[in-house]
VEXNUDO-555297 format. One record per atom (N, C-alpha, C, O): atom name; residue number from 0; x negated, y negated, z negated. Coordinates in nm, 2 decimals. Layout:
// residues N
CA | NUM | X | Y | Z .
...
// end
This chain:
// residues 139
N | 0 | -14.91 | -22.86 | -9.79 .
CA | 0 | -14.80 | -22.78 | -9.84 .
C | 0 | -14.81 | -22.77 | -9.99 .
O | 0 | -14.92 | -22.75 | -10.05 .
N | 1 | -14.70 | -22.80 | -10.06 .
CA | 1 | -14.71 | -22.80 | -10.21 .
C | 1 | -14.73 | -22.66 | -10.26 .
O | 1 | -14.70 | -22.56 | -10.19 .
N | 2 | -14.77 | -22.64 | -10.39 .
CA | 2 | -14.79 | -22.51 | -10.45 .
C | 2 | -14.66 | -22.43 | -10.45 .
O | 2 | -14.67 | -22.31 | -10.43 .
N | 3 | -14.55 | -22.49 | -10.48 .
CA | 3 | -14.42 | -22.42 | -10.48 .
C | 3 | -14.38 | -22.36 | -10.34 .
O | 3 | -14.35 | -22.25 | -10.33 .
N | 4 | -14.40 | -22.45 | -10.25 .
CA | 4 | -14.36 | -22.41 | -10.11 .
C | 4 | -14.45 | -22.30 | -10.06 .
O | 4 | -14.41 | -22.21 | -10.00 .
N | 5 | -14.58 | -22.31 | -10.09 .
CA | 5 | -14.68 | -22.21 | -10.06 .
C | 5 | -14.64 | -22.08 | -10.12 .
O | 5 | -14.65 | -21.97 | -10.06 .
N | 6 | -14.61 | -22.08 | -10.25 .
CA | 6 | -14.57 | -21.96 | -10.33 .
C | 6 | -14.45 | -21.89 | -10.27 .
O | 6 | -14.45 | -21.77 | -10.25 .
N | 7 | -14.35 | -21.97 | -10.23 .
CA | 7 | -14.23 | -21.91 | -10.17 .
C | 7 | -14.26 | -21.85 | -10.03 .
O | 7 | -14.22 | -21.74 | -10.00 .
N | 8 | -14.34 | -21.92 | -9.95 .
CA | 8 | -14.38 | -21.87 | -9.82 .
C | 8 | -14.46 | -21.74 | -9.84 .
O | 8 | -14.45 | -21.65 | -9.76 .
N | 9 | -14.55 | -21.74 | -9.94 .
CA | 9 | -14.64 | -21.62 | -9.96 .
C | 9 | -14.55 | -21.50 | -10.00 .
O | 9 | -14.57 | -21.39 | -9.96 .
N | 10 | -14.45 | -21.53 | -10.09 .
CA | 10 | -14.36 | -21.42 | -10.13 .
C | 10 | -14.29 | -21.36 | -10.01 .
O | 10 | -14.28 | -21.24 | -10.00 .
N | 11 | -14.24 | -21.44 | -9.92 .
CA | 11 | -14.16 | -21.39 | -9.81 .
C | 11 | -14.26 | -21.31 | -9.72 .
O | 11 | -14.22 | -21.21 | -9.66 .
N | 12 | -14.38 | -21.35 | -9.71 .
CA | 12 | -14.48 | -21.28 | -9.62 .
C | 12 | -14.51 | -21.15 | -9.69 .
O | 12 | -14.52 | -21.04 | -9.62 .
N | 13 | -14.54 | -21.15 | -9.82 .
CA | 13 | -14.57 | -21.02 | -9.89 .
C | 13 | -14.46 | -20.92 | -9.88 .
O | 13 | -14.48 | -20.80 | -9.86 .
N | 14 | -14.34 | -20.97 | -9.90 .
CA | 14 | -14.22 | -20.88 | -9.90 .
C | 14 | -14.17 | -20.85 | -9.76 .
O | 14 | -14.10 | -20.75 | -9.75 .
N | 15 | -14.22 | -20.92 | -9.67 .
CA | 15 | -14.18 | -20.89 | -9.53 .
C | 15 | -14.03 | -20.91 | -9.50 .
O | 15 | -13.97 | -20.83 | -9.42 .
N | 16 | -13.97 | -21.00 | -9.57 .
CA | 16 | -13.82 | -21.02 | -9.56 .
C | 16 | -13.79 | -21.15 | -9.49 .
O | 16 | -13.86 | -21.24 | -9.49 .
N | 17 | -13.68 | -21.14 | -9.42 .
CA | 17 | -13.62 | -21.27 | -9.37 .
C | 17 | -13.52 | -21.32 | -9.46 .
O | 17 | -13.46 | -21.24 | -9.54 .
N | 18 | -13.48 | -21.45 | -9.46 .
CA | 18 | -13.38 | -21.50 | -9.55 .
C | 18 | -13.25 | -21.43 | -9.54 .
O | 18 | -13.16 | -21.44 | -9.63 .
N | 19 | -13.22 | -21.36 | -9.42 .
CA | 19 | -13.09 | -21.30 | -9.40 .
C | 19 | -13.09 | -21.15 | -9.44 .
O | 19 | -13.00 | -21.08 | -9.42 .
N | 20 | -13.21 | -21.10 | -9.50 .
CA | 20 | -13.21 | -20.96 | -9.54 .
C | 20 | -13.11 | -20.93 | -9.65 .
O | 20 | -13.09 | -21.01 | -9.74 .
N | 21 | -13.03 | -20.82 | -9.64 .
CA | 21 | -12.93 | -20.79 | -9.74 .
C | 21 | -13.00 | -20.77 | -9.88 .
O | 21 | -13.11 | -20.72 | -9.89 .
N | 22 | -12.93 | -20.82 | -9.98 .
CA | 22 | -12.98 | -20.81 | -10.12 .
C | 22 | -12.88 | -20.73 | -10.20 .
O | 22 | -12.76 | -20.77 | -10.20 .
N | 23 | -12.93 | -20.64 | -10.27 .
CA | 23 | -12.85 | -20.57 | -10.37 .
C | 23 | -12.88 | -20.62 | -10.51 .
O | 23 | -13.00 | -20.62 | -10.54 .
N | 24 | -12.78 | -20.67 | -10.58 .
CA | 24 | -12.81 | -20.73 | -10.71 .
C | 24 | -12.75 | -20.65 | -10.82 .
O | 24 | -12.63 | -20.61 | -10.81 .
N | 25 | -12.82 | -20.63 | -10.93 .
CA | 25 | -12.77 | -20.55 | -11.05 .
C | 25 | -12.80 | -20.64 | -11.17 .
O | 25 | -12.89 | -20.72 | -11.17 .
N | 26 | -12.72 | -20.61 | -11.28 .
CA | 26 | -12.74 | -20.67 | -11.40 .
C | 26 | -12.76 | -20.57 | -11.51 .
O | 26 | -12.68 | -20.47 | -11.51 .
N | 27 | -12.85 | -20.59 | -11.60 .
CA | 27 | -12.88 | -20.49 | -11.71 .
C | 27 | -12.89 | -20.57 | -11.84 .
O | 27 | -12.91 | -20.69 | -11.83 .
N | 28 | -12.89 | -20.50 | -11.95 .
CA | 28 | -12.91 | -20.57 | -12.08 .
C | 28 | -13.06 | -20.59 | -12.11 .
O | 28 | -13.09 | -20.69 | -12.18 .
N | 29 | -13.14 | -20.50 | -12.07 .
CA | 29 | -13.29 | -20.50 | -12.10 .
C | 29 | -13.37 | -20.45 | -11.99 .
O | 29 | -13.34 | -20.34 | -11.93 .
N | 30 | -13.48 | -20.52 | -11.96 .
CA | 30 | -13.58 | -20.47 | -11.86 .
C | 30 | -13.71 | -20.45 | -11.94 .
O | 30 | -13.75 | -20.54 | -12.01 .
N | 31 | -13.76 | -20.33 | -11.93 .
CA | 31 | -13.89 | -20.30 | -11.99 .
C | 31 | -14.00 | -20.27 | -11.89 .
O | 31 | -13.98 | -20.19 | -11.80 .
N | 32 | -14.11 | -20.34 | -11.91 .
CA | 32 | -14.23 | -20.31 | -11.83 .
C | 32 | -14.31 | -20.22 | -11.92 .
O | 32 | -14.36 | -20.26 | -12.02 .
N | 33 | -14.33 | -20.09 | -11.87 .
CA | 33 | -14.40 | -20.00 | -11.95 .
C | 33 | -14.53 | -19.96 | -11.88 .
O | 33 | -14.54 | -19.93 | -11.76 .
N | 34 | -14.64 | -19.96 | -11.96 .
CA | 34 | -14.77 | -19.91 | -11.91 .
C | 34 | -14.80 | -19.78 | -11.99 .
O | 34 | -14.82 | -19.78 | -12.11 .
N | 35 | -14.81 | -19.67 | -11.91 .
CA | 35 | -14.82 | -19.54 | -11.97 .
C | 35 | -14.97 | -19.49 | -11.96 .
O | 35 | -15.02 | -19.49 | -11.85 .
N | 36 | -15.03 | -19.46 | -12.07 .
CA | 36 | -15.17 | -19.42 | -12.08 .
C | 36 | -15.18 | -19.27 | -12.12 .
O | 36 | -15.09 | -19.22 | -12.20 .
N | 37 | -15.28 | -19.20 | -12.08 .
CA | 37 | -15.30 | -19.07 | -12.13 .
C | 37 | -15.38 | -19.07 | -12.26 .
O | 37 | -15.41 | -19.18 | -12.31 .
N | 38 | -15.41 | -18.95 | -12.32 .
CA | 38 | -15.47 | -18.95 | -12.45 .
C | 38 | -15.61 | -19.00 | -12.45 .
O | 38 | -15.67 | -19.03 | -12.56 .
N | 39 | -15.67 | -19.02 | -12.33 .
CA | 39 | -15.81 | -19.07 | -12.32 .
C | 39 | -15.80 | -19.23 | -12.30 .
O | 39 | -15.91 | -19.29 | -12.29 .
N | 40 | -15.68 | -19.28 | -12.30 .
CA | 40 | -15.67 | -19.43 | -12.28 .
C | 40 | -15.68 | -19.47 | -12.14 .
O | 40 | -15.69 | -19.59 | -12.11 .
N | 41 | -15.66 | -19.38 | -12.04 .
CA | 41 | -15.66 | -19.42 | -11.90 .
C | 41 | -15.52 | -19.44 | -11.86 .
O | 41 | -15.43 | -19.37 | -11.89 .
N | 42 | -15.50 | -19.55 | -11.78 .
CA | 42 | -15.37 | -19.58 | -11.73 .
C | 42 | -15.32 | -19.48 | -11.63 .
O | 42 | -15.39 | -19.45 | -11.54 .
N | 43 | -15.20 | -19.42 | -11.65 .
CA | 43 | -15.15 | -19.32 | -11.56 .
C | 43 | -15.06 | -19.40 | -11.46 .
O | 43 | -15.07 | -19.38 | -11.34 .
N | 44 | -14.96 | -19.48 | -11.51 .
CA | 44 | -14.88 | -19.56 | -11.42 .
C | 44 | -14.81 | -19.67 | -11.50 .
O | 44 | -14.81 | -19.67 | -11.62 .
N | 45 | -14.76 | -19.77 | -11.42 .
CA | 45 | -14.68 | -19.88 | -11.47 .
C | 45 | -14.54 | -19.86 | -11.42 .
O | 45 | -14.53 | -19.82 | -11.30 .
N | 46 | -14.44 | -19.88 | -11.50 .
CA | 46 | -14.31 | -19.87 | -11.45 .
C | 46 | -14.22 | -19.97 | -11.51 .
O | 46 | -14.25 | -20.04 | -11.61 .
N | 47 | -14.10 | -19.99 | -11.44 .
CA | 47 | -14.00 | -20.08 | -11.49 .
C | 47 | -13.88 | -20.00 | -11.53 .
O | 47 | -13.84 | -19.92 | -11.44 .
N | 48 | -13.83 | -20.01 | -11.65 .
CA | 48 | -13.72 | -19.93 | -11.70 .
C | 48 | -13.60 | -20.03 | -11.72 .
O | 48 | -13.62 | -20.13 | -11.79 .
N | 49 | -13.49 | -19.99 | -11.67 .
CA | 49 | -13.37 | -20.07 | -11.69 .
C | 49 | -13.27 | -20.01 | -11.79 .
O | 49 | -13.25 | -19.89 | -11.78 .
N | 50 | -13.22 | -20.09 | -11.89 .
CA | 50 | -13.14 | -20.03 | -11.99 .
C | 50 | -13.00 | -20.11 | -12.00 .
O | 50 | -12.99 | -20.23 | -11.97 .
N | 51 | -12.90 | -20.04 | -12.05 .
CA | 51 | -12.77 | -20.09 | -12.08 .
C | 51 | -12.75 | -20.06 | -12.23 .
O | 51 | -12.79 | -19.96 | -12.28 .
N | 52 | -12.69 | -20.16 | -12.30 .
CA | 52 | -12.65 | -20.14 | -12.44 .
C | 52 | -12.53 | -20.05 | -12.45 .
O | 52 | -12.43 | -20.07 | -12.38 .
N | 53 | -12.54 | -19.94 | -12.54 .
CA | 53 | -12.42 | -19.85 | -12.56 .
C | 53 | -12.36 | -19.89 | -12.69 .
O | 53 | -12.42 | -19.87 | -12.80 .
N | 54 | -12.24 | -19.94 | -12.69 .
CA | 54 | -12.17 | -19.97 | -12.81 .
C | 54 | -12.14 | -19.84 | -12.90 .
O | 54 | -12.15 | -19.85 | -13.02 .
N | 55 | -12.11 | -19.74 | -12.83 .
CA | 55 | -12.08 | -19.61 | -12.90 .
C | 55 | -12.20 | -19.56 | -12.98 .
O | 55 | -12.18 | -19.51 | -13.09 .
N | 56 | -12.31 | -19.56 | -12.91 .
CA | 56 | -12.43 | -19.51 | -12.98 .
C | 56 | -12.52 | -19.61 | -13.05 .
O | 56 | -12.61 | -19.58 | -13.12 .
N | 57 | -12.48 | -19.74 | -13.03 .
CA | 57 | -12.55 | -19.85 | -13.09 .
C | 57 | -12.70 | -19.84 | -13.06 .
O | 57 | -12.79 | -19.86 | -13.15 .
N | 58 | -12.73 | -19.82 | -12.93 .
CA | 58 | -12.87 | -19.82 | -12.88 .
C | 58 | -12.87 | -19.84 | -12.73 .
O | 58 | -12.76 | -19.84 | -12.67 .
N | 59 | -12.99 | -19.87 | -12.68 .
CA | 59 | -13.00 | -19.89 | -12.54 .
C | 59 | -13.01 | -19.75 | -12.47 .
O | 59 | -13.08 | -19.66 | -12.52 .
N | 60 | -12.95 | -19.74 | -12.35 .
CA | 60 | -12.96 | -19.62 | -12.27 .
C | 60 | -13.03 | -19.66 | -12.14 .
O | 60 | -13.00 | -19.77 | -12.08 .
N | 61 | -13.11 | -19.57 | -12.09 .
CA | 61 | -13.18 | -19.60 | -11.96 .
C | 61 | -13.07 | -19.59 | -11.85 .
O | 61 | -12.99 | -19.50 | -11.84 .
N | 62 | -13.07 | -19.69 | -11.76 .
CA | 62 | -12.98 | -19.70 | -11.64 .
C | 62 | -13.06 | -19.64 | -11.52 .
O | 62 | -13.01 | -19.56 | -11.45 .
N | 63 | -13.18 | -19.69 | -11.51 .
CA | 63 | -13.27 | -19.65 | -11.39 .
C | 63 | -13.41 | -19.69 | -11.42 .
O | 63 | -13.44 | -19.76 | -11.52 .
N | 64 | -13.50 | -19.65 | -11.34 .
CA | 64 | -13.64 | -19.69 | -11.35 .
C | 64 | -13.70 | -19.69 | -11.21 .
O | 64 | -13.65 | -19.62 | -11.12 .
N | 65 | -13.81 | -19.76 | -11.20 .
CA | 65 | -13.89 | -19.77 | -11.07 .
C | 65 | -14.04 | -19.78 | -11.11 .
O | 65 | -14.07 | -19.85 | -11.21 .
N | 66 | -14.12 | -19.73 | -11.03 .
CA | 66 | -14.27 | -19.75 | -11.05 .
C | 66 | -14.30 | -19.90 | -11.01 .
O | 66 | -14.24 | -19.95 | -10.92 .
N | 67 | -14.39 | -19.96 | -11.09 .
CA | 67 | -14.43 | -20.09 | -11.06 .
C | 67 | -14.54 | -20.08 | -10.97 .
O | 67 | -14.66 | -20.04 | -11.00 .
N | 68 | -14.52 | -20.12 | -10.84 .
CA | 68 | -14.62 | -20.11 | -10.74 .
C | 68 | -14.70 | -20.23 | -10.71 .
O | 68 | -14.81 | -20.22 | -10.66 .
N | 69 | -14.65 | -20.35 | -10.74 .
CA | 69 | -14.73 | -20.47 | -10.72 .
C | 69 | -14.68 | -20.57 | -10.82 .
O | 69 | -14.58 | -20.56 | -10.89 .
N | 70 | -14.76 | -20.68 | -10.83 .
CA | 70 | -14.74 | -20.78 | -10.93 .
C | 70 | -14.61 | -20.86 | -10.91 .
O | 70 | -14.55 | -20.92 | -11.00 .
N | 71 | -14.56 | -20.86 | -10.78 .
CA | 71 | -14.43 | -20.93 | -10.75 .
C | 71 | -14.31 | -20.87 | -10.82 .
O | 71 | -14.21 | -20.93 | -10.83 .
N | 72 | -14.33 | -20.74 | -10.86 .
CA | 72 | -14.21 | -20.67 | -10.93 .
C | 72 | -14.20 | -20.71 | -11.07 .
O | 72 | -14.10 | -20.68 | -11.14 .
N | 73 | -14.31 | -20.77 | -11.13 .
CA | 73 | -14.30 | -20.80 | -11.27 .
C | 73 | -14.19 | -20.90 | -11.30 .
O | 73 | -14.18 | -21.00 | -11.23 .
N | 74 | -14.10 | -20.87 | -11.39 .
CA | 74 | -13.99 | -20.96 | -11.42 .
C | 74 | -14.04 | -21.11 | -11.45 .
O | 74 | -14.14 | -21.12 | -11.52 .
N | 75 | -13.97 | -21.20 | -11.40 .
CA | 75 | -14.00 | -21.34 | -11.42 .
C | 75 | -13.88 | -21.41 | -11.49 .
O | 75 | -13.77 | -21.38 | -11.46 .
N | 76 | -13.92 | -21.50 | -11.58 .
CA | 76 | -13.81 | -21.56 | -11.66 .
C | 76 | -13.75 | -21.67 | -11.57 .
O | 76 | -13.82 | -21.75 | -11.51 .
N | 77 | -13.61 | -21.67 | -11.57 .
CA | 77 | -13.54 | -21.78 | -11.50 .
C | 77 | -13.51 | -21.88 | -11.61 .
O | 77 | -13.42 | -21.86 | -11.70 .
N | 78 | -13.57 | -22.00 | -11.61 .
CA | 78 | -13.55 | -22.10 | -11.71 .
C | 78 | -13.41 | -22.16 | -11.71 .
O | 78 | -13.37 | -22.21 | -11.81 .
N | 79 | -13.34 | -22.15 | -11.60 .
CA | 79 | -13.21 | -22.21 | -11.60 .
C | 79 | -13.11 | -22.14 | -11.69 .
O | 79 | -13.02 | -22.20 | -11.74 .
N | 80 | -13.12 | -22.01 | -11.71 .
CA | 80 | -13.03 | -21.93 | -11.79 .
C | 80 | -13.10 | -21.84 | -11.89 .
O | 80 | -13.03 | -21.77 | -11.97 .
N | 81 | -13.23 | -21.84 | -11.89 .
CA | 81 | -13.30 | -21.75 | -11.99 .
C | 81 | -13.31 | -21.61 | -11.96 .
O | 81 | -13.36 | -21.53 | -12.04 .
N | 82 | -13.26 | -21.56 | -11.84 .
CA | 82 | -13.27 | -21.42 | -11.80 .
C | 82 | -13.40 | -21.39 | -11.73 .
O | 82 | -13.48 | -21.48 | -11.71 .
N | 83 | -13.42 | -21.26 | -11.71 .
CA | 83 | -13.54 | -21.22 | -11.64 .
C | 83 | -13.50 | -21.15 | -11.51 .
O | 83 | -13.40 | -21.07 | -11.51 .
N | 84 | -13.58 | -21.17 | -11.40 .
CA | 84 | -13.54 | -21.12 | -11.27 .
C | 84 | -13.66 | -21.04 | -11.21 .
O | 84 | -13.78 | -21.09 | -11.22 .
N | 85 | -13.64 | -20.93 | -11.16 .
CA | 85 | -13.74 | -20.86 | -11.08 .
C | 85 | -13.68 | -20.83 | -10.94 .
O | 85 | -13.56 | -20.79 | -10.93 .
N | 86 | -13.76 | -20.85 | -10.84 .
CA | 86 | -13.71 | -20.83 | -10.70 .
C | 86 | -13.82 | -20.75 | -10.62 .
O | 86 | -13.94 | -20.77 | -10.64 .
N | 87 | -13.77 | -20.66 | -10.54 .
CA | 87 | -13.86 | -20.58 | -10.46 .
C | 87 | -13.79 | -20.54 | -10.33 .
O | 87 | -13.67 | -20.53 | -10.32 .
N | 88 | -13.87 | -20.50 | -10.23 .
CA | 88 | -13.82 | -20.44 | -10.11 .
C | 88 | -13.79 | -20.29 | -10.13 .
O | 88 | -13.88 | -20.22 | -10.18 .
N | 89 | -13.67 | -20.25 | -10.10 .
CA | 89 | -13.62 | -20.11 | -10.12 .
C | 89 | -13.58 | -20.06 | -9.98 .
O | 89 | -13.46 | -20.07 | -9.95 .
N | 90 | -13.67 | -20.02 | -9.90 .
CA | 90 | -13.64 | -19.98 | -9.76 .
C | 90 | -13.61 | -20.10 | -9.68 .
O | 90 | -13.69 | -20.19 | -9.66 .
N | 91 | -13.48 | -20.10 | -9.62 .
CA | 91 | -13.45 | -20.21 | -9.54 .
C | 91 | -13.37 | -20.32 | -9.61 .
O | 91 | -13.31 | -20.41 | -9.54 .
N | 92 | -13.37 | -20.32 | -9.74 .
CA | 92 | -13.29 | -20.42 | -9.82 .
C | 92 | -13.39 | -20.48 | -9.92 .
O | 92 | -13.49 | -20.43 | -9.95 .
N | 93 | -13.34 | -20.59 | -9.98 .
CA | 93 | -13.41 | -20.64 | -10.10 .
C | 93 | -13.32 | -20.60 | -10.22 .
O | 93 | -13.20 | -20.60 | -10.21 .
N | 94 | -13.39 | -20.57 | -10.33 .
CA | 94 | -13.32 | -20.53 | -10.45 .
C | 94 | -13.36 | -20.63 | -10.56 .
O | 94 | -13.48 | -20.66 | -10.57 .
N | 95 | -13.26 | -20.68 | -10.63 .
CA | 95 | -13.29 | -20.77 | -10.74 .
C | 95 | -13.21 | -20.72 | -10.87 .
O | 95 | -13.09 | -20.69 | -10.86 .
N | 96 | -13.28 | -20.72 | -10.98 .
CA | 96 | -13.22 | -20.68 | -11.10 .
C | 96 | -13.24 | -20.79 | -11.20 .
O | 96 | -13.36 | -20.84 | -11.22 .
N | 97 | -13.14 | -20.84 | -11.27 .
CA | 97 | -13.14 | -20.94 | -11.37 .
C | 97 | -13.11 | -20.88 | -11.50 .
O | 97 | -13.02 | -20.81 | -11.52 .
N | 98 | -13.20 | -20.91 | -11.60 .
CA | 98 | -13.18 | -20.86 | -11.73 .
C | 98 | -13.17 | -20.97 | -11.83 .
O | 98 | -13.23 | -21.08 | -11.82 .
N | 99 | -13.09 | -20.95 | -11.94 .
CA | 99 | -13.07 | -21.06 | -12.04 .
C | 99 | -13.20 | -21.07 | -12.13 .
O | 99 | -13.23 | -21.17 | -12.18 .
N | 100 | -13.27 | -20.95 | -12.14 .
CA | 100 | -13.38 | -20.95 | -12.23 .
C | 100 | -13.49 | -20.87 | -12.15 .
O | 100 | -13.47 | -20.80 | -12.06 .
N | 101 | -13.62 | -20.89 | -12.20 .
CA | 101 | -13.73 | -20.82 | -12.14 .
C | 101 | -13.83 | -20.79 | -12.24 .
O | 101 | -13.85 | -20.87 | -12.34 .
N | 102 | -13.90 | -20.67 | -12.23 .
CA | 102 | -14.01 | -20.64 | -12.32 .
C | 102 | -14.11 | -20.57 | -12.24 .
O | 102 | -14.09 | -20.51 | -12.14 .
N | 103 | -14.24 | -20.57 | -12.29 .
CA | 103 | -14.35 | -20.50 | -12.23 .
C | 103 | -14.41 | -20.41 | -12.33 .
O | 103 | -14.43 | -20.45 | -12.45 .
N | 104 | -14.43 | -20.28 | -12.29 .
CA | 104 | -14.48 | -20.18 | -12.39 .
C | 104 | -14.60 | -20.11 | -12.33 .
O | 104 | -14.62 | -20.10 | -12.21 .
N | 105 | -14.69 | -20.06 | -12.42 .
CA | 105 | -14.81 | -19.98 | -12.38 .
C | 105 | -14.79 | -19.85 | -12.46 .
O | 105 | -14.80 | -19.86 | -12.59 .
N | 106 | -14.77 | -19.74 | -12.40 .
CA | 106 | -14.75 | -19.62 | -12.47 .
C | 106 | -14.83 | -19.50 | -12.42 .
O | 106 | -14.89 | -19.51 | -12.31 .
N | 107 | -14.84 | -19.40 | -12.50 .
CA | 107 | -14.90 | -19.27 | -12.46 .
C | 107 | -14.80 | -19.16 | -12.44 .
O | 107 | -14.83 | -19.04 | -12.44 .
N | 108 | -14.68 | -19.21 | -12.41 .
CA | 108 | -14.56 | -19.12 | -12.38 .
C | 108 | -14.48 | -19.20 | -12.27 .
O | 108 | -14.49 | -19.32 | -12.26 .
N | 109 | -14.40 | -19.12 | -12.20 .
CA | 109 | -14.31 | -19.19 | -12.10 .
C | 109 | -14.17 | -19.21 | -12.16 .
O | 109 | -14.10 | -19.12 | -12.19 .
N | 110 | -14.14 | -19.34 | -12.19 .
CA | 110 | -14.01 | -19.37 | -12.26 .
C | 110 | -13.89 | -19.32 | -12.18 .
O | 110 | -13.79 | -19.28 | -12.24 .
N | 111 | -13.90 | -19.33 | -12.05 .
CA | 111 | -13.79 | -19.29 | -11.96 .
C | 111 | -13.76 | -19.14 | -11.98 .
O | 111 | -13.65 | -19.09 | -11.98 .
N | 112 | -13.87 | -19.06 | -11.99 .
CA | 112 | -13.86 | -18.91 | -12.01 .
C | 112 | -13.80 | -18.88 | -12.14 .
O | 112 | -13.72 | -18.79 | -12.15 .
N | 113 | -13.84 | -18.95 | -12.25 .
CA | 113 | -13.79 | -18.93 | -12.38 .
C | 113 | -13.64 | -18.96 | -12.38 .
O | 113 | -13.56 | -18.89 | -12.45 .
N | 114 | -13.60 | -19.07 | -12.31 .
CA | 114 | -13.46 | -19.11 | -12.31 .
C | 114 | -13.37 | -19.01 | -12.25 .
O | 114 | -13.24 | -19.01 | -12.27 .
N | 115 | -13.42 | -18.91 | -12.17 .
CA | 115 | -13.34 | -18.81 | -12.11 .
C | 115 | -13.27 | -18.72 | -12.22 .
O | 115 | -13.17 | -18.66 | -12.19 .
N | 116 | -13.33 | -18.71 | -12.34 .
CA | 116 | -13.28 | -18.64 | -12.45 .
C | 116 | -13.15 | -18.70 | -12.50 .
O | 116 | -13.06 | -18.63 | -12.55 .
N | 117 | -13.14 | -18.83 | -12.49 .
CA | 117 | -13.02 | -18.91 | -12.53 .
C | 117 | -12.91 | -18.92 | -12.43 .
O | 117 | -12.79 | -18.91 | -12.45 .
N | 118 | -12.96 | -18.94 | -12.30 .
CA | 118 | -12.86 | -18.96 | -12.19 .
C | 118 | -12.93 | -18.90 | -12.07 .
O | 118 | -13.02 | -18.96 | -12.00 .
N | 119 | -12.89 | -18.77 | -12.03 .
CA | 119 | -12.95 | -18.71 | -11.91 .
C | 119 | -12.93 | -18.79 | -11.79 .
O | 119 | -12.84 | -18.87 | -11.78 .
N | 120 | -13.02 | -18.77 | -11.69 .
CA | 120 | -13.03 | -18.85 | -11.57 .
C | 120 | -12.89 | -18.84 | -11.50 .
O | 120 | -12.85 | -18.95 | -11.44 .
N | 121 | -12.83 | -18.73 | -11.49 .
CA | 121 | -12.70 | -18.72 | -11.42 .
C | 121 | -12.59 | -18.80 | -11.48 .
O | 121 | -12.48 | -18.82 | -11.41 .
N | 122 | -12.60 | -18.85 | -11.60 .
CA | 122 | -12.50 | -18.94 | -11.66 .
C | 122 | -12.54 | -19.09 | -11.66 .
O | 122 | -12.46 | -19.17 | -11.70 .
N | 123 | -12.65 | -19.12 | -11.60 .
CA | 123 | -12.69 | -19.26 | -11.59 .
C | 123 | -12.61 | -19.33 | -11.48 .
O | 123 | -12.58 | -19.27 | -11.38 .
N | 124 | -12.59 | -19.46 | -11.50 .
CA | 124 | -12.52 | -19.54 | -11.40 .
C | 124 | -12.60 | -19.56 | -11.27 .
O | 124 | -12.55 | -19.55 | -11.16 .
N | 125 | -12.73 | -19.58 | -11.29 .
CA | 125 | -12.82 | -19.60 | -11.18 .
C | 125 | -12.80 | -19.75 | -11.13 .
O | 125 | -12.72 | -19.82 | -11.18 .
N | 126 | -12.88 | -19.78 | -11.02 .
CA | 126 | -12.86 | -19.91 | -10.96 .
C | 126 | -12.76 | -19.90 | -10.85 .
O | 126 | -12.73 | -19.79 | -10.80 .
N | 127 | -12.71 | -20.01 | -10.80 .
CA | 127 | -12.61 | -20.01 | -10.70 .
C | 127 | -12.66 | -19.95 | -10.57 .
O | 127 | -12.78 | -19.96 | -10.54 .
N | 128 | -12.57 | -19.88 | -10.50 .
CA | 128 | -12.62 | -19.82 | -10.37 .
C | 128 | -12.66 | -19.92 | -10.27 .
O | 128 | -12.60 | -20.03 | -10.27 .
N | 129 | -12.75 | -19.89 | -10.19 .
CA | 129 | -12.80 | -19.97 | -10.08 .
C | 129 | -12.68 | -20.00 | -9.98 .
O | 129 | -12.68 | -20.11 | -9.92 .
N | 130 | -12.60 | -19.91 | -9.96 .
CA | 130 | -12.49 | -19.92 | -9.86 .
C | 130 | -12.40 | -20.04 | -9.88 .
O | 130 | -12.35 | -20.10 | -9.79 .
N | 131 | -12.39 | -20.08 | -10.01 .
CA | 131 | -12.31 | -20.20 | -10.04 .
C | 131 | -12.36 | -20.32 | -9.98 .
O | 131 | -12.29 | -20.41 | -9.92 .
N | 132 | -12.50 | -20.34 | -9.99 .
CA | 132 | -12.56 | -20.46 | -9.93 .
C | 132 | -12.56 | -20.45 | -9.78 .
O | 132 | -12.54 | -20.56 | -9.71 .
N | 133 | -12.58 | -20.34 | -9.72 .
CA | 133 | -12.58 | -20.33 | -9.58 .
C | 133 | -12.44 | -20.36 | -9.52 .
O | 133 | -12.43 | -20.42 | -9.42 .
N | 134 | -12.33 | -20.31 | -9.59 .
CA | 134 | -12.20 | -20.34 | -9.55 .
C | 134 | -12.17 | -20.49 | -9.55 .
O | 134 | -12.10 | -20.55 | -9.46 .
N | 135 | -12.21 | -20.56 | -9.66 .
CA | 135 | -12.19 | -20.70 | -9.68 .
C | 135 | -12.26 | -20.78 | -9.57 .
O | 135 | -12.21 | -20.88 | -9.52 .
N | 136 | -12.39 | -20.73 | -9.53 .
CA | 136 | -12.46 | -20.81 | -9.43 .
C | 136 | -12.41 | -20.80 | -9.29 .
O | 136 | -12.43 | -20.88 | -9.21 .
N | 137 | -12.33 | -20.69 | -9.27 .
CA | 137 | -12.27 | -20.67 | -9.13 .
C | 137 | -12.14 | -20.75 | -9.12 .
O | 137 | -12.10 | -20.77 | -9.00 .
N | 138 | -12.08 | -20.80 | -9.23 .
CA | 138 | -11.96 | -20.88 | -9.22 .
C | 138 | -11.99 | -21.02 | -9.19 .
O | 138 | -11.89 | -21.10 | -9.18 .
// end
């Protein structure tokens, strides 16, 4: 078995998905992998933060975020178009987010929490609802 074939097979086993599992796809302007440390330098958590560019405010606004639970969620560069993709199992569906840009940060504050001062959670777009993928898979 070639390395690529083995990697793909291992990915499907780890994610526990079948090729016909519904997939919800979203696009964002920026994906941030953030490593949040306390004042003693101990890792508190790793998270992925999704941003959209706001023309009005001339800055990125948080769209959504998720805890980074395993290495398969780390965004990977797609060399075909230069974008970055992160994919994970979200309940009974697969979720995939494509970002035009990606950055990795190490902070002693939570960037997502700070961003709530600029755009409160209730005004964020969020990721696409799971129900969309489930409806598509039933057709």
